C-alpha positions as CSV (number, residue, x, y, z in Angstrom):
1,M,8.1,-9.4,-10.3
2,S,5.1,-8.9,-7.5
3,V,4.0,-10.0,-4.2
4,A,5.5,-13.5,-5.8
5,A,8.5,-11.8,-6.3
6,R,8.8,-11.0,-2.3
7,Q,8.4,-14.4,-1.5
8,L,11.6,-15.8,0.3
9,R,8.8,-10.7,0.0
10,S,-1.3,19.5,-1.1
11,G,-0.7,21.9,-2.6
12,V,1.0,18.8,-1.9
13,G,2.0,18.9,2.0
14,V,5.0,17.2,2.7
15,L,6.1,16.0,6.0
16,L,9.4,13.7,7.4
17,V,7.9,11.0,9.5
18,A,10.2,9.8,12.1
19,G,10.0,7.4,14.9
20,L,7.3,5.8,13.2
21,A,8.0,1.8,14.3
22,A,7.8,2.9,18.0
23,G,5.2,6.1,18.1
24,A,2.8,4.9,15.6
25,A,2.8,1.4,16.6
26,H,3.0,2.0,20.2
27,G,2.6,5.8,21.2
28,Q,-0.9,6.8,20.4
29,Q,-3.6,7.7,22.9
30,G,-6.7,5.6,22.8
31,T,-7.6,2.6,21.7
32,Q,-5.4,0.9,19.4
33,N,-6.7,-1.2,16.5
34,F,-4.6,-4.1,14.3
35,A,-3.6,-1.4,11.4
36,G,-2.9,1.7,13.8
37,E,-6.0,3.5,13.7
38,T,-7.5,5.2,16.8
39,R,-10.4,7.1,17.3
40,E,-11.0,7.4,21.1
41,G,-11.3,10.8,22.2
42,G,-11.0,12.2,18.5
43,R,-13.4,13.7,16.0
44,E,-15.0,12.1,13.1
45,E,-13.8,14.8,11.0
46,D,-10.2,13.8,12.3
47,F,-10.5,10.2,11.7
48,R,-11.6,11.0,7.9
49,R,-8.6,13.1,7.1
50,A,-4.9,11.8,6.0
51,S,-2.8,10.8,8.7
52,P,0.5,9.3,7.3
53,S,1.6,7.7,10.5
54,R,-1.5,5.2,10.4
55,I,-0.7,4.4,7.1
56,V,3.1,3.8,7.8
57,A,1.9,1.9,11.0
58,A,-0.1,-0.4,9.1
59,E,2.9,-1.2,6.7
60,L,5.2,-1.8,9.8
61,A,2.5,-3.9,11.6
62,F,1.9,-5.9,8.5
63,A,5.9,-6.4,8.0
64,R,6.5,-7.6,11.8
65,A,3.4,-10.0,11.2
66,A,5.3,-11.9,8.4
67,Q,7.9,-12.6,11.0
68,E,5.9,-13.7,13.4
69,L,2.9,-15.3,11.7
70,G,4.4,-16.4,8.3
71,Q,4.6,-14.6,5.1
72,W,1.5,-15.8,3.7
73,T,-0.2,-16.1,6.6
74,A,0.3,-12.1,7.1
75,F,-0.1,-11.6,3.4
76,A,-4.0,-13.0,3.9
77,E,-4.6,-11.4,7.0
78,Y,-4.1,-8.0,5.9
79,A,-5.4,-8.1,2.6
80,A,-9.1,-6.8,1.6
81,R,-11.4,-8.9,0.2
82,D,-11.0,-8.1,-3.3
83,A,-7.5,-7.4,-2.9
84,V,-5.3,-7.8,-6.2
85,M,-1.9,-9.3,-6.5
86,F,0.5,-10.4,-9.6
87,V,1.8,-13.7,-10.5
88,P,2.7,-12.2,-13.0
89,E,-0.8,-11.8,-14.3
90,P,-3.4,-9.7,-11.8
91,V,-4.8,-12.5,-9.6
92,R,-7.5,-12.2,-6.3
93,A,-5.0,-12.3,-3.6
94,Q,-7.1,-14.3,-1.1
95,D,-8.0,-16.8,-3.5
96,W,-4.4,-17.6,-4.7
97,L,-3.0,-16.8,-1.0
98,R,-5.1,-19.7,0.5
99,K,-3.4,-22.4,-1.6
100,R,0.1,-21.4,-0.3
101,A,2.0,-22.6,2.4
102,N,4.5,-20.4,4.4
103,P,8.1,-20.0,3.4
104,P,10.3,-21.3,6.1
105,Q,11.8,-17.7,6.4
106,A,9.7,-14.8,5.4
107,V,10.5,-11.8,3.3
108,R,11.8,-8.7,5.2
109,W,10.5,-5.1,3.9
110,Q,10.9,-1.5,5.0
111,P,8.5,1.4,4.0
112,H,10.3,4.6,2.6
113,Q,7.6,6.6,1.2
114,V,3.8,7.1,1.5
115,W,1.2,9.2,-0.6
116,A,-2.2,9.7,0.8
117,S,-5.4,10.7,-0.5
118,C,-6.6,14.2,1.6
119,D,-9.4,12.3,2.9
120,G,-7.2,9.3,4.3
121,S,-9.4,6.5,2.1
122,L,-6.7,5.7,0.4
123,A,-2.7,5.8,0.3
124,V,0.3,4.0,-1.4
125,T,3.2,2.8,0.1
126,R,6.8,2.2,-1.3
127,G,9.8,0.6,0.0
128,A,12.4,-2.3,-0.2
129,W,12.4,-6.0,0.3
130,Q,15.3,-8.5,1.0
131,R,14.9,-12.1,0.5
132,P,16.5,-14.8,2.9
133,D,18.6,-15.7,-0.2
134,G,20.1,-12.1,-0.6
135,S,18.4,-10.9,-3.4
136,V,16.5,-7.5,-3.1
137,G,14.0,-5.4,-4.4
138,Y,11.3,-2.6,-4.3
139,F,7.4,-3.1,-3.7
140,T,4.5,-0.7,-3.7
141,T,1.4,-1.4,-1.9
142,V,-2.0,0.3,-1.8
143,W,-3.9,0.6,1.0
144,Q,-7.6,1.2,1.7
145,R,-9.3,2.4,5.0
146,Q,-11.9,0.3,6.0
147,E,-15.1,1.4,7.1
148,K,-15.6,-0.9,10.4
149,E,-12.8,0.8,12.7
150,K,-11.5,-2.6,14.0
151,D,-10.4,-3.3,10.5
152,G,-8.2,0.0,10.1
153,Y,-6.4,-0.2,6.9
154,R,-6.0,-3.2,4.6
155,W,-4.3,-3.6,1.5
156,V,-5.8,-3.8,-1.9
157,L,-2.8,-4.0,-4.3
158,D,0.6,-5.1,-3.9
159,Q,3.6,-5.3,-6.6
160,G,7.0,-4.6,-6.9
161,D,10.2,-6.1,-8.7
162,A,13.6,-7.5,-8.0
163,L,16.6,-4.9,-8.0
164,A,20.5,-5.5,-9.0
165,A,21.1,-3.4,-5.8
166,P,19.4,-2.5,-2.9
167,L,17.4,0.6,-2.3
168,A,19.1,3.4,-0.1
169,A,17.3,3.2,3.0
170,P,16.2,7.2,4.2
171,E,17.0,8.5,7.2
172,M,13.4,9.3,7.5
173,I,10.0,8.2,6.0
174,E,8.9,10.7,3.3
175,A,4.7,11.0,3.2
176,K,2.7,13.5,1.0
177,V,-0.8,14.1,1.3
178,A,-3.0,15.3,-1.6
179,E,-4.2,18.7,-1.8
180,C,-7.7,19.0,-0.1
181,P,-10.8,20.0,-2.0
182,R,-13.2,22.2,-0.7
183,P,-15.7,21.3,0.6
184,M,-14.0,18.1,1.8
185,Q,-15.7,14.9,0.5
186,H,-16.4,11.3,2.2
187,D,-17.5,9.3,-0.7
188,A,-16.5,5.5,-0.8
189,V,-13.2,4.7,-2.6
190,I,-13.9,3.2,-6.2
191,L,-11.6,0.0,-7.0
192,D,-11.9,-1.3,-10.5
193,P,-11.4,-5.4,-10.6
194,P,-9.2,-6.4,-13.2
195,A,-10.6,-6.4,-16.9
196,C,-8.7,-8.6,-19.4
197,T,-8.2,-9.4,-22.8
198,A,-6.0,-11.0,-25.2
199,Q,-3.9,-7.9,-24.9
200,G,-3.7,-7.8,-21.3
201,C,-5.2,-6.8,-18.2
202,S,-5.7,-3.2,-16.4
203,G,-7.4,-2.2,-13.2
204,G,-6.9,0.5,-10.7
205,G,-8.8,2.5,-8.4
206,R,-9.3,6.3,-6.5
207,S,-10.1,7.7,-3.0
208,G,-13.4,9.1,-1.9
209,D,-12.5,12.3,-2.5
210,D,-10.8,12.1,-5.9
211,T,-7.5,13.5,-4.8
212,L,-5.5,9.9,-5.3
213,E,-5.8,7.6,-7.9
214,F,-4.0,4.3,-9.0
215,R,-3.8,2.5,-12.5
216,Y,-2.0,-0.5,-13.8
217,E,-1.7,-2.4,-17.2
218,T,-0.2,-5.7,-17.8
219,R,0.4,-7.5,-20.9
220,P,0.9,-11.1,-21.4
221,D,4.4,-11.6,-21.5
222,G,4.4,-10.3,-17.8
223,A,5.5,-6.8,-18.3
224,R,3.7,-4.4,-16.0
225,A,3.1,-0.5,-15.4
226,F,1.9,0.8,-12.4
227,R,1.2,4.6,-11.7
228,V,-0.3,6.9,-9.2
229,S,-1.4,10.5,-9.5
230,M,-2.4,12.8,-6.6
231,M,-4.2,16.3,-6.5
232,V,-1.5,18.9,-7.0
233,D,-2.3,22.6,-7.1
234,G,-5.6,21.8,-8.4
235,R,-4.9,19.1,-10.8
236,M,-3.9,15.7,-10.8
237,E,-0.3,15.1,-11.2
238,E,1.7,11.7,-11.4
239,V,4.0,11.1,-8.6
240,L,5.1,7.4,-9.1
241,L,5.5,5.1,-12.0
242,S,6.7,1.6,-11.5
243,E,7.7,-0.3,-14.6
244,V,8.2,-4.2,-14.6
245,A,9.8,-5.6,-17.7
246,A,8.7,-8.9,-19.4
247,G,9.3,-11.8,-17.3
């Protein structure tokens, strides 16, 4: 399933992110914006490097907003203008969400992992969701850093599926940052809109520094594959494969 299934929800540097719900969302110094970014008192170069805690803070704020504002209200507020979701075919999220009323109870979710480009322009989170009816599943969300500071991170793709049993919750959130190129690049993120034929649809995107990319393919029967690759030891390596069966 997809966002719709969440309805009623470097060398690779590895760090374990603990206490983010409090620390990333409330403990930073300087001006805090809607997705956990802060640049006051910091250098531009530091802002343009990966900070997994900022990305996790955005995911946590998104999850909290779903409970406080309503599920689809939060999805729309945190979505980028051209964000994509699956229903099960890929659709422009803002158009789809505009027609949806919030369910009485929102899905709940928690991030377990995050992968980030070296420059922090693009990231992917993965975690668990729970619906009020007791069903469970996983999600993967792609986040893009916005050029305007006040916008922080917004999601550009969201997908996932139901599971027979819940994902085991980690003691700490695992974060991986792609190997950095030399010299550092700061080009814009490239996003490919869905391209559809009779055989299905495909799309994806890559970070401005070419160290993180994602791709998806769908079939007319609803089957979907979602892949994430990142720079490891000088080459792109697949770090996540998510496959959704025909529905």
